[in-house]
C-alpha positions as CSV (number, residue, x, y, z in Angstrom):
1,X,-33.7,3.0,-19.9
2,X,-31.1,2.3,-17.3
3,X,-27.7,4.3,-17.4
4,X,-24.7,2.2,-17.9
5,X,-22.0,2.5,-15.5
6,X,-18.9,3.3,-16.7
7,X,-16.5,0.0,-16.1
8,X,-13.4,0.2,-13.3
9,X,-10.7,1.1,-14.4
10,X,-8.1,-1.6,-13.7
11,X,-5.1,-0.4,-15.3
12,X,-4.9,3.2,-12.9
13,X,-4.6,4.2,-9.2
14,X,-5.3,7.5,-7.4
15,X,-2.4,9.9,-6.8
16,X,-3.1,12.7,-4.9
17,X,-1.1,16.5,-5.8
18,X,-0.9,17.2,-2.2
19,X,1.3,14.0,-1.2
20,X,3.6,14.2,-4.1
21,X,4.4,17.8,-3.2
22,X,4.7,17.0,0.4
23,X,7.7,16.9,2.8
24,X,7.4,13.3,3.4
25,X,7.0,12.1,0.0
26,X,10.2,14.1,-1.2
27,X,12.3,13.1,1.3
28,X,11.2,9.0,0.2
29,X,13.7,7.0,-1.5
30,X,13.1,6.0,-5.1
31,X,13.0,2.0,-3.8
32,X,10.5,3.3,-1.2
33,X,8.3,4.9,-3.9
34,X,8.0,2.2,-6.2
35,X,6.9,0.0,-3.0
36,X,4.1,2.5,-2.5
37,X,2.9,2.6,-6.0
38,X,3.3,-0.7,-5.9
39,X,1.4,-1.6,-2.9
40,X,-1.2,0.6,-4.2
41,X,-1.6,-1.5,-7.3
42,X,-2.2,-4.4,-5.2
43,X,-4.7,-3.3,-3.4
44,X,-6.7,-2.3,-6.7
45,X,-6.0,-5.8,-8.0
46,X,-7.3,-7.2,-4.3
47,X,-10.0,-5.4,-4.4
48,X,-11.4,-6.7,-8.1
49,X,-10.6,-9.9,-7.1
50,X,-12.6,-9.7,-4.0
51,X,-15.2,-7.8,-6.1
52,X,-15.7,-10.8,-8.6
53,X,-15.9,-13.5,-6.3
54,X,-18.6,-11.4,-5.0
55,X,-17.0,-10.9,-1.6
56,X,-17.6,-7.6,0.6
57,X,-15.5,-5.1,-0.6
58,X,-15.9,-2.4,1.7
59,X,-12.9,-4.2,4.5
60,X,-11.0,-5.5,1.7
61,X,-10.2,-2.6,-0.5
62,X,-9.0,-0.8,2.8
63,X,-6.3,-3.8,3.4
64,X,-3.6,-5.4,1.4
65,X,-2.5,-9.1,2.0
66,X,1.3,-9.1,1.0
67,X,4.1,-11.7,1.6
68,X,8.2,-10.8,1.8
69,X,8.0,-14.0,-1.2
70,X,5.4,-12.2,-3.4
71,X,6.4,-8.6,-2.8
72,X,10.2,-10.3,-3.7
73,X,8.6,-11.8,-7.1
74,X,6.3,-8.8,-8.0
75,X,8.8,-6.0,-7.4
76,X,12.3,-7.6,-8.2
77,X,13.3,-6.4,-4.8
78,X,15.3,-8.3,-2.1
79,X,13.5,-9.2,1.2
80,X,15.6,-7.0,3.2
81,X,15.4,-3.9,0.5
82,X,11.4,-4.9,0.9
83,X,11.4,-4.6,4.7
84,X,13.3,-1.4,4.9
85,X,10.9,0.1,2.4
86,X,8.3,-0.8,4.3
87,X,9.8,0.5,7.7
88,X,10.4,3.4,5.9
89,X,6.9,4.3,4.8
90,X,5.5,3.3,7.5
91,X,8.1,5.9,9.8
92,X,6.4,8.7,7.1
93,X,3.2,8.0,7.7
94,X,2.2,6.4,4.0
95,X,1.0,2.8,5.6
96,X,0.6,0.9,8.6
97,X,1.1,-2.4,9.6
98,X,-2.3,-3.8,10.3
99,X,-1.3,-7.4,11.0
100,X,2.5,-9.1,10.5
101,X,2.8,-12.8,9.4
102,X,3.8,-15.0,12.1
103,X,7.5,-14.6,11.0
104,X,10.5,-16.7,10.2
105,X,9.1,-17.7,6.4
106,X,9.2,-15.5,3.3
107,X,5.3,-17.3,2.9
108,X,4.0,-15.7,6.1
109,X,1.5,-12.5,5.1
110,X,1.5,-9.2,6.4
111,X,-1.5,-7.0,6.0
112,X,-1.0,-3.3,5.5
113,X,-3.1,-0.1,5.3
114,X,-2.6,3.2,3.4
115,X,-2.5,5.4,5.5
116,X,-3.0,9.9,5.7
117,X,-0.9,10.3,8.2
118,X,1.9,11.8,6.0
119,X,-0.2,14.8,5.8
120,X,1.2,15.8,9.3
121,X,5.2,14.5,9.1
122,X,7.1,17.1,10.4
123,X,5.0,18.7,12.7
124,X,4.2,18.1,16.3
125,X,0.9,16.2,15.4
126,X,2.5,13.8,13.7
127,X,1.7,10.3,15.0
128,X,4.6,7.8,14.9
129,X,4.0,4.0,14.5
């Protein structure tokens, strides 16, 4: 009899201990930390949605689509606060903006990708994007 696969956890996200102890993470404001975790949750939800529809997951799990309107509704933060949090997370190397929306509209969707650049934050090898 084939071995049963464990169901994928829906209510869990991965955390790296090294990240939590890093200079970059410790320098984040609570708002930016909140947005970072919300982004990880959003990424997981989108992955499960694509998987349920039978779409290829290899590219979908890397990127997260999120409009300012949805972020405002889902996090309770204003668009301006969300924008500052995204900019701060990008400056510290936690995320990269893969594609910017058309702008001028809260419905415009940006595409984000989690980044390992934070590991080199504060060193001469850090790449600022």
